[in-house]
Structures are given as structure tokens and as C-alpha cells.
DSSP file (Angstrom, degrees, kcal/mol; ACC not computed):
  #  RESIDUE AA STRUCTURE BP1 BP2  ACC     N-H-->O    O-->H-N    N-H-->O    O-->H-N    TCO  KAPPA ALPHA  PHI   PSI    X-CA   Y-CA   Z-CA
    1    1 A M     >        0   0    0      0, 0.0     4,-1.8     0, 0.0     3,-0.5   0.000 360.0 360.0 360.0 -43.2  -11.7   -5.2   12.2
    2    2 A W  H  >  +     0   0    0      1,-0.2     4,-1.2     2,-0.2     0, 0.0   0.905 360.0  55.3 -59.4 -41.7  -10.9   -8.8   10.9
    3    3 A S  H  4 S+     0   0    0      1,-0.2     4,-0.5     2,-0.2    -1,-0.2   0.830 108.3  49.4 -63.2 -30.3  -10.9   -7.7    7.3
    4    4 A V  H >4 S+     0   0    0     -3,-0.5     3,-0.5     1,-0.2    -1,-0.2   0.891 112.8  46.1 -72.4 -39.9   -8.3   -5.1    8.1
    5    5 A L  H 3< S+     0   0    0     -4,-1.8    -2,-0.2     1,-0.2    -1,-0.2   0.555  92.2  80.4 -84.3  -8.0   -6.0   -7.5    9.9
    6    6 A I  T 3< S+     0   0    0     -4,-1.2     2,-0.3    -5,-0.2    -1,-0.2   0.877  74.0  87.5 -64.3 -36.8   -6.2  -10.2    7.3
    7    7 A D  S <> S-     0   0    0     -3,-0.5     4,-1.9    -4,-0.5     5,-0.2  -0.475  71.1-148.6 -71.8 126.5   -3.7   -8.5    5.1
    8    8 A S  H  > S+     0   0    0     -2,-0.3     4,-2.2     1,-0.2    -1,-0.1   0.823  96.2  56.9 -65.7 -32.3   -0.1   -9.5    6.0
    9    9 A H  H  > S+     0   0    0      2,-0.2     4,-2.2     1,-0.2    -1,-0.2   0.904 107.4  48.6 -65.5 -39.8    1.3   -6.1    5.0
   10   10 A R  H  > S+     0   0    0      2,-0.2     4,-2.3     1,-0.2    -2,-0.2   0.906 110.8  49.8 -67.6 -40.4   -1.1   -4.3    7.4
   11   11 A R  H  X S+     0   0    0     -4,-1.9     4,-2.0     1,-0.2    -1,-0.2   0.908 110.6  50.6 -63.1 -39.9   -0.1   -6.7   10.2
   12   12 A A  H  X S+     0   0    0     -4,-2.2     4,-2.2     2,-0.2    -2,-0.2   0.882 108.4  52.6 -64.9 -38.0    3.6   -6.0    9.4
   13   13 A M  H  X S+     0   0    0     -4,-2.2     4,-2.8     1,-0.2     5,-0.2   0.923 108.2  50.4 -62.0 -43.8    2.9   -2.3    9.6
   14   14 A L  H  X S+     0   0    0     -4,-2.3     4,-1.6     1,-0.2    -2,-0.2   0.886 108.4  53.3 -62.4 -37.8    1.3   -2.6   13.0
   15   15 A D  H  X S+     0   0    0     -4,-2.0     4,-0.9     2,-0.2    -1,-0.2   0.928 111.5  45.3 -62.0 -44.4    4.3   -4.6   14.1
   16   16 A L  H >X S+     0   0    0     -4,-2.2     4,-1.3     1,-0.2     3,-0.7   0.907 113.2  49.7 -65.0 -41.1    6.6   -1.8   13.0
   17   17 A L  H 3< S+     0   0    0     -4,-2.8    47,-0.6     1,-0.2    -1,-0.2   0.733 100.1  65.5 -72.0 -20.9    4.4    0.9   14.5
   18   18 A R  H 3< S+     0   0    0     -4,-1.6    -1,-0.2    -5,-0.2    -2,-0.2   0.848 102.0  50.2 -65.7 -32.8    4.4   -1.1   17.8
   19   19 A E  H << S-     0   0    0     -4,-0.9    -2,-0.2    -3,-0.7    -1,-0.2   0.914 132.0 -41.1 -70.5 -44.7    8.1   -0.4   18.1
   20   20 A R  S  < S-     0   0    0     -4,-1.3    -1,-0.3    42,-0.1    42,-0.1  -0.956  71.1 -72.4-174.3 160.7    7.8    3.4   17.4
   21   21 A P        -     0   0    0      0, 0.0     2,-0.3     0, 0.0    42,-0.2  -0.352  54.4-172.8 -62.6 149.5    6.0    6.0   15.3
   22   22 A R  E     -A   62   0A   0     40,-2.3    40,-3.5    -2,-0.0     2,-0.1  -0.966  22.3-117.6-144.7 157.6    7.2    6.1   11.7
   23   23 A T  E  >  -A   61   0A   0     -2,-0.3     4,-2.2    38,-0.2     5,-0.2  -0.436  38.3-104.5 -86.2 168.2    6.7    8.0    8.5
   24   24 A V  H  > S+     0   0    0     36,-0.7     4,-2.9     1,-0.2     5,-0.2   0.909 122.6  53.5 -58.3 -42.6    5.3    6.6    5.3
   25   25 A G  H  > S+     0   0    0      1,-0.2     4,-2.4     2,-0.2    -1,-0.2   0.901 107.9  49.0 -61.5 -42.4    8.8    6.4    3.8
   26   26 A E  H  > S+     0   0    0      2,-0.2     4,-2.6     1,-0.2    -1,-0.2   0.908 113.5  46.7 -64.3 -41.2   10.1    4.5    6.8
   27   27 A L  H  X S+     0   0    0     -4,-2.2     4,-2.1     2,-0.2    -2,-0.2   0.922 112.0  50.5 -66.4 -43.4    7.2    2.0    6.6
   28   28 A A  H  X>S+     0   0    0     -4,-2.9     5,-2.1     1,-0.2     4,-1.0   0.918 113.9  45.2 -60.4 -43.9    7.6    1.6    2.8
   29   29 A E  H  <5S+     0   0    0     -4,-2.4     3,-0.4     1,-0.2    -2,-0.2   0.926 112.7  50.1 -66.1 -45.1   11.3    0.9    3.2
   30   30 A G  H  <5S+     0   0    0     -4,-2.6    -1,-0.2     1,-0.2    -2,-0.2   0.811 120.6  35.3 -64.3 -30.4   10.8   -1.5    6.1
   31   31 A L  H  <5S-     0   0    0     -4,-2.1    -1,-0.2    -5,-0.2    -2,-0.2   0.476 105.2-124.6-101.3  -5.0    8.2   -3.5    4.2
   32   32 A R  T  <5 +     0   0    0     -4,-1.0     2,-0.3    -3,-0.4    -3,-0.2   0.918  65.7 134.4  57.4  46.0    9.7   -3.1    0.8
   33   33 A L      < -     0   0    0     -5,-2.1    -1,-0.2    -6,-0.2    -2,-0.1  -0.809  62.2 -99.4-116.1 160.7    6.5   -1.6   -0.6
   34   34 A S     >  -     0   0    0     -2,-0.3     4,-2.4     1,-0.1     5,-0.2  -0.406  34.3-114.9 -71.5 158.1    6.0    1.4   -2.8
   35   35 A Q  H  > S+     0   0    0      1,-0.2     4,-2.7     2,-0.2     5,-0.2   0.901 116.3  52.4 -63.7 -39.8    4.9    4.6   -1.1
   36   36 A P  H  > S+     0   0    0      0, 0.0     4,-2.0     0, 0.0    -1,-0.2   0.922 111.5  46.4 -62.1 -40.7    1.5    4.6   -2.8
   37   37 A A  H  > S+     0   0    0      2,-0.2     4,-2.1     1,-0.2    -2,-0.2   0.909 113.1  49.9 -65.6 -40.9    0.9    1.0   -1.7
   38   38 A T  H  X S+     0   0    0     -4,-2.4     4,-2.5     1,-0.2    -1,-0.2   0.917 109.5  51.2 -62.7 -43.3    2.0    1.9    1.8
   39   39 A S  H  X S+     0   0    0     -4,-2.7     4,-2.1     1,-0.2    -1,-0.2   0.875 107.9  52.7 -62.6 -38.1   -0.3    4.9    1.9
   40   40 A K  H  X S+     0   0    0     -4,-2.0     4,-1.7     2,-0.2    -1,-0.2   0.926 111.2  46.1 -64.0 -44.3   -3.3    2.8    0.8
   41   41 A H  H  X S+     0   0    0     -4,-2.1     4,-2.3     1,-0.2    -2,-0.2   0.904 111.5  52.1 -64.3 -40.5   -2.7    0.3    3.6
   42   42 A L  H  X S+     0   0    0     -4,-2.5     4,-2.7     1,-0.2    -1,-0.2   0.862 105.4  55.5 -64.7 -34.9   -2.2    3.1    6.1
   43   43 A R  H  X S+     0   0    0     -4,-2.1     4,-2.7     2,-0.2    -1,-0.2   0.918 108.4  47.9 -63.0 -42.4   -5.5    4.7    5.0
   44   44 A V  H  X S+     0   0    0     -4,-1.7     4,-1.6     2,-0.2    -2,-0.2   0.929 113.6  47.0 -63.8 -44.8   -7.3    1.4    5.7
   45   45 A L  H  <>S+     0   0    0     -4,-2.3     5,-2.4     1,-0.2     6,-0.8   0.886 113.4  49.0 -63.9 -39.0   -5.6    1.1    9.1
   46   46 A R  H ><5S+     0   0    0     -4,-2.7     3,-1.3     4,-0.2    -2,-0.2   0.916 109.2  51.6 -66.8 -43.5   -6.5    4.8    9.9
   47   47 A D  H 3<5S+     0   0    0     -4,-2.7    -1,-0.2     1,-0.3    -2,-0.2   0.817 108.7  52.0 -62.9 -30.3  -10.1    4.3    8.8
   48   48 A A  T 3<5S-     0   0    0     -4,-1.6    -1,-0.3    -5,-0.2    -2,-0.2   0.528 116.5-117.5 -82.3  -6.2  -10.3    1.3   11.2
   49   49 A G  T < 5S+     0   0    0     -3,-1.3    -3,-0.2    -4,-0.3    -2,-0.1   0.609  82.7 118.6  82.2  12.0   -8.9    3.5   14.0
   50   50 A L  S   <S+     0   0    0     -5,-2.4    15,-3.1    -6,-0.2     2,-0.3   0.712  73.7  33.1 -86.1 -20.5   -5.8    1.4   14.4
   51   51 A V  E     -B   64   0A   0     -6,-0.8     2,-0.4    13,-0.3    13,-0.2  -0.957  65.4-152.4-132.8 154.4   -3.3    4.2   13.6
   52   52 A R  E     -B   63   0A   0     11,-2.7    11,-2.4    -2,-0.3     2,-0.4  -0.928  12.7-144.6-121.0 149.3   -3.2    7.9   14.1
   53   53 A V  E     -B   62   0A   0     -2,-0.4     9,-0.2     9,-0.2     7,-0.0  -0.931  10.8-170.5-119.1 140.0   -1.4   10.4   11.9
   54   54 A T  E     -B   61   0A   0      7,-2.6     7,-3.0    -2,-0.4     2,-0.2  -0.994  23.7-127.7-127.7 124.0    0.3   13.5   13.0
   55   55 A P  E     -B   60   0A   0      0, 0.0     2,-0.3     0, 0.0     5,-0.2  -0.502  24.1-176.5 -69.4 139.3    1.6   16.1   10.5
   56   56 A D  E >   -B   59   0A   0      3,-3.2     3,-2.3    -2,-0.2     2,-0.3  -0.794  58.7 -69.2-138.4  91.4    5.3   17.0   11.0
   57   57 A A  T 3  S-     0   0    0     -2,-0.3    -1,-0.1     1,-0.3     0, 0.0  -0.457 119.1 -10.5  57.7-118.0    6.3   19.7    8.6
   58   58 A Q  T 3  S+     0   0    0     -2,-0.3    -1,-0.3    -3,-0.1     2,-0.2   0.581 128.7  73.9 -84.8  -9.8    6.3   18.0    5.1
   59   59 A R  E <   - B   0  56A   0     -3,-2.3    -3,-3.2   -36,-0.0     2,-0.5  -0.580  69.1-138.5-105.2 164.2    5.9   14.5    6.6
   60   60 A R  E     - B   0  55A   0     -5,-0.2   -36,-0.7    -2,-0.2     2,-0.5  -0.993  17.5-153.4-119.3 127.6    3.1   12.5    8.2
   61   61 A V  E     -AB  23  54A   0     -7,-3.0    -7,-2.6    -2,-0.5     2,-0.4  -0.887   8.0-155.3-105.9 127.8    4.1   10.4   11.2
   62   62 A Y  E     -AB  22  53A   0    -40,-3.5   -40,-2.3    -2,-0.5     2,-0.3  -0.814  12.5-179.0-104.5 140.8    1.9    7.4   11.9
   63   63 A R  E     - B   0  52A   0    -11,-2.4   -11,-2.7    -2,-0.4     2,-0.2  -0.979  31.7-102.8-137.3 151.4    1.6    5.8   15.4
   64   64 A L  E     - B   0  51A   0    -47,-0.6   -13,-0.3    -2,-0.3   -14,-0.1  -0.477  21.6-154.7 -71.4 137.6   -0.3    2.8   16.6
   65   65 A D        -     0   0    0    -15,-3.1     4,-0.4    -2,-0.2    -1,-0.0  -0.933   8.6-170.8-110.6 104.1   -3.6    3.4   18.5
   66   66 A P     >  +     0   0    0      0, 0.0     4,-1.4     0, 0.0     3,-0.5   0.601  62.7  91.6 -74.7 -10.3   -4.0    0.3   20.7
   67   67 A A  H >> S+     0   0    0      1,-0.2     4,-1.1     2,-0.2     3,-0.7   0.904  86.3  47.0 -55.4 -48.9   -7.5    1.1   21.9
   68   68 A P  H 3> S+     0   0    0      0, 0.0     4,-1.4     0, 0.0    -1,-0.2   0.840 109.0  56.8 -63.3 -29.2   -9.3   -0.9   19.1
   69   69 A L  H 3> S+     0   0    0     -3,-0.5     4,-2.7    -4,-0.4    -2,-0.2   0.789  97.2  62.8 -71.4 -26.1   -7.0   -3.8   19.7
   70   70 A A  H <X S+     0   0    0     -4,-1.4     4,-2.3    -3,-0.7    -1,-0.2   0.900 102.8  49.4 -64.2 -39.8   -8.1   -3.9   23.4
   71   71 A G  H  X S+     0   0    0     -4,-1.1     4,-1.9     2,-0.2    -1,-0.2   0.901 111.6  48.6 -64.2 -40.9  -11.6   -4.7   22.3
   72   72 A L  H  X S+     0   0    0     -4,-1.4     4,-2.1     2,-0.2    -2,-0.2   0.904 110.6  51.5 -64.5 -41.8  -10.3   -7.5   20.0
   73   73 A D  H  X S+     0   0    0     -4,-2.7     4,-1.3     1,-0.2    -2,-0.2   0.900 108.6  51.1 -62.4 -41.4   -8.2   -8.9   22.9
   74   74 A A  H  < S+     0   0    0     -4,-2.3     3,-0.3     1,-0.2    -1,-0.2   0.893 110.2  49.5 -63.6 -39.4  -11.2   -8.9   25.2
   75   75 A W  H  < S+     0   0    0     -4,-1.9     4,-0.4     1,-0.2    -1,-0.2   0.876 112.7  47.6 -66.9 -36.4  -13.2  -10.8   22.6
   76   76 A L  H >X S+     0   0    0     -4,-2.1     4,-2.3     1,-0.2     3,-0.6   0.672  88.0  89.9 -77.6 -17.7  -10.4  -13.3   22.2
   77   77 A A  H 3X S+     0   0    0     -4,-1.3     4,-2.3    -3,-0.3    -1,-0.2   0.866  85.2  48.9 -52.9 -47.5   -9.9  -13.9   25.9
   78   78 A P  H 3> S+     0   0    0      0, 0.0     4,-2.0     0, 0.0    -1,-0.3   0.877 113.1  48.7 -63.0 -34.0  -12.4  -16.8   26.3
   79   79 A Y  H <> S+     0   0    0     -3,-0.6     4,-2.3    -4,-0.4    -2,-0.2   0.875 109.1  52.8 -70.4 -37.3  -10.8  -18.6   23.3
   80   80 A R  H  X S+     0   0    0     -4,-2.3     4,-2.7     2,-0.2    -1,-0.2   0.910 109.0  49.8 -63.3 -42.3   -7.3  -18.0   24.7
   81   81 A R  H  X S+     0   0    0     -4,-2.3     4,-2.7     2,-0.2     5,-0.2   0.910 108.7  53.5 -62.1 -41.9   -8.5  -19.6   28.0
   82   82 A L  H  X S+     0   0    0     -4,-2.0     4,-2.0     1,-0.2    -2,-0.2   0.937 112.6  43.0 -57.0 -48.8   -9.9  -22.6   26.1
   83   83 A W  H  X S+     0   0    0     -4,-2.3     4,-2.8     2,-0.2     5,-0.2   0.891 112.4  53.1 -67.9 -39.0   -6.6  -23.2   24.3
   84   84 A N  H  X S+     0   0    0     -4,-2.7     4,-2.6     2,-0.2    -2,-0.2   0.919 109.1  49.8 -61.9 -42.8   -4.6  -22.7   27.5
   85   85 A D  H  X S+     0   0    0     -4,-2.7     4,-2.2     2,-0.2    -1,-0.2   0.916 113.5  46.1 -61.4 -42.9   -6.7  -25.3   29.3
   86   86 A R  H  X S+     0   0    0     -4,-2.0     4,-2.3    -5,-0.2    -2,-0.2   0.895 113.1  48.7 -68.4 -39.7   -6.2  -27.7   26.4
   87   87 A L  H  X S+     0   0    0     -4,-2.8     4,-2.6     2,-0.2    -2,-0.2   0.881 110.3  51.9 -68.0 -36.7   -2.5  -27.1   26.2
   88   88 A D  H  X S+     0   0    0     -4,-2.6     4,-2.5    -5,-0.2    -2,-0.2   0.919 110.3  49.0 -62.4 -42.9   -2.2  -27.5   30.0
   89   89 A A  H  X S+     0   0    0     -4,-2.2     4,-2.5     2,-0.2    -2,-0.2   0.903 111.6  49.2 -63.6 -41.3   -4.0  -30.9   29.7
   90   90 A L  H  X S+     0   0    0     -4,-2.3     4,-2.8     2,-0.2    -2,-0.2   0.926 110.8  50.2 -63.2 -44.7   -1.7  -31.9   26.9
   91   91 A G  H  X S+     0   0    0     -4,-2.6     4,-2.4     2,-0.2    -2,-0.2   0.906 111.0  48.8 -59.5 -43.0    1.3  -31.0   28.9
   92   92 A H  H  X S+     0   0    0     -4,-2.5     4,-2.5     2,-0.2    -1,-0.2   0.917 111.6  49.9 -63.2 -44.0    0.1  -32.9   31.9
   93   93 A H  H  X S+     0   0    0     -4,-2.5     4,-2.6     1,-0.2    -2,-0.2   0.922 112.0  47.5 -60.6 -45.5   -0.6  -36.0   29.6
   94   94 A L  H  X S+     0   0    0     -4,-2.8     4,-2.4     2,-0.2    -2,-0.2   0.893 111.4  50.6 -65.0 -39.8    2.9  -35.8   28.1
   95   95 A D  H  X S+     0   0    0     -4,-2.4     4,-1.8    -5,-0.2    -2,-0.2   0.921 112.9  46.4 -62.1 -43.8    4.5  -35.4   31.6
   96   96 A T  H  X S+     0   0    0     -4,-2.5     4,-1.5     2,-0.2    -2,-0.2   0.900 112.3  50.3 -65.3 -42.3    2.6  -38.5   32.8
   97   97 A T  H  X S+     0   0    0     -4,-2.6     4,-1.0     1,-0.2    -2,-0.2   0.900 110.1  50.4 -63.3 -41.7    3.4  -40.5   29.7
   98   98 A N  H  < S+     0   0    0     -4,-2.4     3,-0.3     1,-0.2    -1,-0.2   0.855 108.2  52.8 -65.8 -35.6    7.1  -39.6   30.1
   99   99 A E  H  < S+     0   0    0     -4,-1.8    -1,-0.2     1,-0.2    -2,-0.2   0.827 107.0  53.0 -68.8 -31.4    7.1  -40.7   33.7
  100  100 A E  H  <        0   0    0     -4,-1.5    -1,-0.2     1,-0.2    -2,-0.2   0.725 360.0 360.0 -76.9 -22.7    5.6  -44.1   32.8
  101  101 A T     <        0   0    0     -4,-1.0    -1,-0.2    -3,-0.3    -2,-0.2   0.466 360.0 360.0 -91.8 360.0    8.3  -44.9   30.2
């Protein structure tokens, strides 16, 4: 999953698909990529299970499948708590420091 999400174009595609389903042409235009490059990225995302494709006459409509991201979110949860605890401690320290000055 990480190797798929490393690429900034793929992350940008997921951001666009989070808003609504889109065709290859819409994604290519929104990202300023060629249609072949967009299709290659979409194939990687589809193989990873992050997007689903639905034929619509001559077009293919891609939509985000959030299920694989839920697993990633669950894995990240303990790390998020770690950072939240540290940021809360920093905030408390800064508040205390500001009160003393």
C-alpha cells in the first residue's frame, strides 16, 4: 500500500476521487497529465484496491474505494495518538511559558 501512495500524482488522484467519481479525461485534465500516464496511475490504484471502475458507454468512471484506507487508518491510529499526546504536552508547555512571561 505504501508504495502505491508514495507517488504524488496518485495521492492527487485520490483527492480528486474523494470529491466525486471521475473519468480518465477529467482526472488527466485536473492533474495536467496525459491520458496514458493517468491510465497507468489508475491501473496501479485499481490493482491496490483503492479505486473501482465502472463502464459508462464509451467511458470508464473511477471512484474511490475507502475500504483499504480504513486498514491503513487503523494501523496509523497508535502513531496519531503518540503525536497528539506530544502536541498536547507542547501546547501545555507553551501556555505555561506564556503565563510566566
